[in-house]
C-alpha positions in Angstrom: -1.0 -5.9 -18.7 1.6 -5.7 -21.4 5.0 -7.5 -21.1 8.4 -5.8 -21.1 11.6 -7.3 -22.5 14.7 -7.3 -20.3 17.9 -9.0 -21.3 19.9 -10.8 -18.6 23.4 -12.1 -18.5 24.5 -15.3 -16.8 27.8 -16.6 -15.5 28.4 -13.8 -13.0 30.7 -14.5 -10.1 29.0 -14.9 -6.7 30.1 -12.7 -3.8 30.1 -9.2 -2.4 33.2 -8.0 -4.3 32.0 -9.2 -7.7 28.6 -7.6 -7.0 30.2 -4.3 -6.2 32.2 -4.5 -9.4 29.0 -5.2 -11.4 27.2 -2.2 -9.9 30.1 0.1 -10.7 29.8 -1.1 -14.3 26.1 -0.1 -14.3 24.7 -3.6 -13.8 22.5 -5.1 -11.0 23.1 -8.6 -9.8 20.1 -10.8 -9.4 18.6 -14.2 -9.4 15.6 -15.8 -11.1 13.8 -18.8 -9.6 10.4 -20.5 -9.4 8.3 -23.1 -11.3 10.3 -25.9 -9.9 13.5 -24.9 -11.8 16.9 -24.3 -10.4 17.7 -20.7 -9.4 19.9 -18.9 -11.9 22.3 -16.1 -11.0 22.0 -13.2 -13.5 22.8 -9.5 -14.0 20.8 -6.9 -15.8 21.6 -3.4 -17.0 20.5 -0.8 -14.5 19.0 1.6 -17.1 16.9 -1.2 -18.6 15.7 -2.4 -15.2 14.8 1.1 -14.1 12.7 1.6 -17.3 11.0 -1.7 -16.6 10.0 -0.7 -13.1 8.8 2.9 -13.9 5.8 2.0 -15.9 2.3 2.3 -14.5 2.5 -1.3 -13.3 5.4 -0.4 -11.0 7.1 -3.4 -9.4 4.2 -5.6 -10.7 5.3 -5.2 -14.3 5.4 -8.4 -16.3 8.9 -8.9 -17.6 10.0 -11.2 -20.4 13.5 -12.0 -19.0 15.7 -13.1 -21.9 18.3 -15.5 -20.6 20.8 -17.1 -23.0 18.4 -16.4 -25.9 15.4 -17.9 -24.0 12.5 -15.8 -22.8 10.9 -16.5 -19.4 7.9 -14.7 -18.1 8.8 -13.1 -14.7 7.9 -10.5 -12.2 10.1 -8.8 -9.6 9.7 -10.5 -6.3 12.1 -8.5 -4.2 14.4 -5.5 -4.5 17.3 -5.0 -2.0 18.3 -1.4 -1.6 21.2 0.4 0.2 19.8 1.5 3.6 21.0 5.1 3.2 21.4 5.9 -0.5 18.5 3.6 -1.5 20.5 2.4 -4.5 19.3 -1.0 -5.9 21.8 -3.6 -4.7 20.1 -6.9 -5.8 16.9 -7.9 -7.6 15.0 -11.2 -7.4 12.8 -12.4 -10.3 10.2 -15.1 -10.0 9.2 -17.2 -13.0 5.5 -17.2 -13.8 3.0 -19.5 -15.5 0.8 -17.4 -17.7 -2.2 -19.6 -16.7 -1.6 -19.9 -13.0 -2.4 -17.5 -10.2 0.3 -15.4 -8.6 0.1 -13.4 -5.4 1.1 -9.8 -5.7 0.7 -6.6 -3.6 -1.4 -4.0 -5.5 -1.5 -0.3 -4.4 -4.8 0.9 -2.9 -5.8 4.4 -4.0 -8.6 6.3 -2.1 -11.1 8.1 -4.4 -14.0 10.3 -3.7 -14.6 12.9 -0.9 -15.6 11.9 2.6 -17.9 14.9 3.1 -19.6 13.4 6.2 -16.2 13.1 7.8 -14.9 16.6 6.9 -18.2 18.2 8.1 -17.4 16.8 11.5 -13.9 18.3 11.3 -12.5 14.8 10.9 -10.1 13.2 8.6 -9.6 10.0 6.6 -6.8 7.8 7.9 -5.6 5.3 5.3 -4.2 2.3 7.1 -3.8 -0.1 4.2 -1.8 1.0 1.2 -1.4 -2.3 -0.7 -3.7 -5.3 -0.9 -2.4 -8.8 -1.6 -4.4 -10.3 -4.4 -4.2 -13.4 -6.5 -4.7 -13.5 -10.3 -3.3 -14.8 -13.5 -0.4 -12.6 -14.6 -2.3 -10.9 -17.4 -5.1 -9.9 -15.0 -2.9 -8.2 -12.4 -4.4 -4.7 -11.8 -2.2 -1.6 -11.8 -4.0 -0.3 -8.7 -7.3 -0.7 -6.8 -9.7 2.1 -6.1 -11.4 2.4 -2.7 -14.3 5.0 -2.7 -14.5 6.9 0.6 -17.6 9.0 -0.4 -19.9 7.2 2.1 -17.4 7.0 4.9 -18.6 8.3 8.3 -16.7 9.3 11.5 -15.9 6.3 13.6 -16.5 3.9 10.7 -14.1 2.0 8.5 -13.9 1.3 4.8 -13.1 -2.4 4.6 -11.5 -4.8 2.2 -14.9 -6.1 1.3 -15.7 -2.5 0.1 -12.9 -2.5 -2.5 -14.1 -3.8 -5.9 -11.8 -6.3 -7.5 -11.6 -6.7 -11.3 -12.8 -9.9 -12.9 -10.3 -12.7 -12.4 -8.8 -11.1 -9.3 -9.5 -12.3 -5.8 -8.0 -11.8 -2.3 -7.6 -14.0 0.8 -7.2 -11.0 3.1 -9.9 -10.8 5.8 -12.9 -9.0 4.3 -13.4 -7.0 7.6 -9.8 -5.7 7.7 -9.8 -1.8 7.5 -8.5 0.0 4.5 -9.3 3.5 5.8 -10.9 5.0 8.9 -13.0 8.1 9.5 -11.5 9.7 12.5 -11.7 12.9 14.5 -8.5 14.9 14.8 -6.9 15.5 18.2 -7.6 19.2 17.9 -11.2 18.6 17.2 -11.5 16.2 20.1 -9.9 18.8 22.4 -12.4 21.4 21.2 -15.3 19.0 21.8 -14.1 18.2 25.3 -13.7 21.9 26.0 -17.2 22.6 24.8 -18.6 19.7 27.0 -16.7 21.0 30.0 -18.0 24.5 29.4 -21.5 23.2 29.1 -21.2 21.2 32.3 -19.8 24.2 34.1 -22.7 26.3 32.8 -25.3 23.7 34.1 -23.6 23.6 37.5 -23.7 27.4 37.6 -27.4 27.5 36.8 -28.1 24.9 39.3 -26.2 26.8 42.0 -28.0 30.0 41.2 -31.3 28.3 41.4 -30.5 26.9 44.8 -29.5 30.3 46.1 -32.6 31.8 44.8 -34.6 29.1 46.6 -32.8 29.7 49.8 -33.5 33.5 49.6 -37.2 32.8 49.1 -37.4 30.5 52.2 -35.8 33.2 54.4 -38.5 35.8 53.7 
């Protein structure tokens, strides 16, 4: 995974009013912490931050944060957004050791076609959209592919079924579901209707047979 360069300014005032002023000026307040060093309050230019976060790596992009002329390898740990407008209000960066594992959430993408599910008029219900993995910064995958081709109705594709690249591991329960093969409500209702009709037909045939037997006894 390639690294991006992002310049940060220090010495910003702390507080809601000063943060609002920074955002009006096109800057995003933030903080960088980790690796046993003191947290540092910073601000970054919004256009530069947006470019850094819109690569294929998304929020897991490796960022060389340049602070007072010194570069520090970081990754975005948290982004605070306005609850309505969704504007970025604050960003947290965490310092990384290039040779140490870091825990990140990686998007899970379903690939393939679950033909056995669709033939049963079912659907694939994805229940896990990101998987927490551990790897060195350079080995962080952009996404993880989960193949649903062999999925069956009433079965699950599990974490253990998701292949991880070399150097990447997860501590998430291997049996936790990523996607389920399920029957839709409309299909279930149709199946119940068919079963009810079949039962009614069997009862009708049984009743007719009984009547015929009674008629034969009376002769």
